[in-house]
C-alpha positions in Angstrom: 1.6 -16.2 -0.7 5.2 -15.0 -0.8 7.3 -16.2 2.1 7.6 -14.0 5.1 10.7 -11.7 5.2 12.5 -12.8 8.4 15.3 -10.3 9.2 17.1 -9.8 12.5 17.0 -6.1 13.1 14.8 -3.0 12.3 17.8 -1.6 10.4 17.8 -4.7 8.1 14.1 -4.2 7.3 14.7 -0.5 6.7 17.6 -1.2 4.3 15.5 -3.9 2.5 12.7 -1.4 2.0 15.1 1.3 0.8 16.9 -1.0 -1.6 13.8 -2.9 -3.0 11.2 -0.1 -3.0 12.8 3.3 -2.9 15.7 2.5 -5.2 14.0 -0.3 -7.1 11.4 0.0 -9.9 8.0 -1.3 -8.8 5.0 -1.3 -11.2 1.4 -2.5 -11.0 0.4 -5.4 -13.1 -1.0 -2.9 -15.7 2.2 -1.0 -15.9 1.7 2.0 -13.6 5.0 3.0 -11.9 4.7 3.2 -8.1 7.0 5.5 -6.2 8.2 5.0 -2.6 9.8 7.5 -0.2 12.2 6.6 2.5 9.9 8.1 5.2 7.1 5.7 4.0 8.9 3.0 6.1 7.9 4.6 9.4 4.3 5.0 8.4 3.9 1.5 7.0 5.9 -0.6 9.5 5.3 1.0 12.8 2.1 0.7 14.8 0.3 2.4 17.6 0.6 0.1 20.5 -2.2 2.1 22.3 -4.4 1.8 19.2 -5.0 5.6 19.3 -3.5 6.4 15.9 -0.2 7.7 17.3 2.6 5.6 16.0 5.2 5.0 18.6 8.7 3.5 18.4 7.5 -0.1 18.1 8.3 -1.8 14.8 5.4 -4.1 13.7 7.0 -7.4 13.0 3.7 -8.6 11.4 3.9 -5.7 8.9 7.6 -5.9 8.3 7.6 -9.6 7.7 5.0 -9.0 4.9 7.1 -6.3 3.2 7.7 -8.4 0.1 3.9 -8.8 -0.2 3.7 -5.2 -1.4 5.4 -5.9 -4.8 3.6 -9.2 -5.1 0.2 -7.6 -4.5 0.8 -4.8 -7.0 2.1 -7.2 -9.6 -0.8 -9.7 -9.4 -3.4 -9.2 -12.1 -5.9 -11.2 -9.9 -5.7 -8.6 -7.1 -9.0 -7.0 -6.1 -8.8 -3.2 -6.3 -11.1 -0.9 -4.3 -11.5 2.9 -4.0 -9.9 4.3 -0.9 -12.0 6.0 1.8 -11.3 9.6 2.9 -12.2 9.6 6.5 -12.2 13.4 6.9 -14.4 14.0 3.9 -16.6 10.9 4.5 -16.4 9.7 0.9 -14.6 7.3 -1.5 -11.8 8.6 -3.6 -11.3 7.1 -7.1 -7.7 8.4 -7.0 -6.9 6.1 -4.1 -6.6 2.4 -4.6 -6.7 -0.4 -2.0 -5.3 -3.6 -3.5 -6.0 -7.0 -1.9 -4.8 -10.4 -3.0 -3.1 -12.1 0.0 -5.9 -12.7 2.6 -6.6 -9.4 4.4 -3.2 -7.8 3.5 -3.9 -4.5 1.8 -1.7 -2.0 -0.2 -2.9 1.6 -0.5 -1.8 3.8 -3.4 -2.5 7.4 -4.3 -2.6 8.3 -8.0 -1.6 11.3 -9.9 -0.9 12.2 -13.5 2.5 12.6 -15.3 3.2 15.4 -17.7 2.2 13.0 -20.5 -1.2 12.5 -18.8 -0.5 8.8 -17.9 -1.0 7.6 -14.4 1.7 7.4 -11.7 1.2 6.1 -8.1 2.6 6.9 -4.7 2.7 4.3 -2.0 0.7 5.3 1.0 0.8 2.3 3.3 0.2 -1.4 3.8 -1.3 -3.5 6.6 -3.3 -6.5 7.6 -6.9 -5.2 7.6 -8.1 -7.9 9.9 -10.7 -5.6 11.5 -11.8 -3.8 8.3 -11.4 -6.2 5.4 -15.2 -6.8 5.2 -15.8 -3.0 4.8 -13.0 -2.7 2.3 -14.4 -5.5 0.1 -17.8 -3.6 0.1 -16.1 -0.4 -1.3 -16.6 0.6 -4.9 -14.2 -1.0 -7.3 -11.2 1.1 -8.3 -11.3 1.6 -12.1 -8.4 3.2 -14.0 -10.6 5.3 -16.2 -12.6 6.7 -13.2 -9.3 7.6 -11.6 -8.0 9.4 -14.7 -11.3 11.3 -15.0 -11.0 12.4 -11.4 -7.5 13.9 -11.7 
C-alpha cells in the first residue's frame, strides 16, 4: 500500500488534492482519463460525525491520509472493479465503477462518453468501506464493454 499522506492542516490536504488530482492527469490502468473537480474534496474527505449522511465541518483524517491511494487504486491493473449501486433506484449501474485494491479502500467513478465515443470518468468519492466491503465484493463486476453499451 502507498504510504499515508501526513500533512498538518486541512488547507494542505486541500491543496494537495487540487494540485495532484484537479490539475494533474490521472488515468485508469486501461487508459481512461479521470476528471476531478475542486468541490469533490469536500464530498470525499469530510464525514458525517452523526452518521446521518449529513457531512459536517469535520475533516476525516482517515480519508485524507489515504488521498494518494486514489491514483494508486486507479492505476493498478490488479484492482477489482465492481458495478456501483444506485440506492434510489435499487439497482446496479454499469456506468459506475467501484475499484478496490488496498484492503477495504474504494474509489468510485461515474463514466460517460467523449465526442469520439471513448470513455471518460468523473471521480465521485473514496472511502474505507469497512462496513460494506463484503456487499461491494458481491456486486456484479464492472466491465468496460457493458459500460459503453449502457451509455
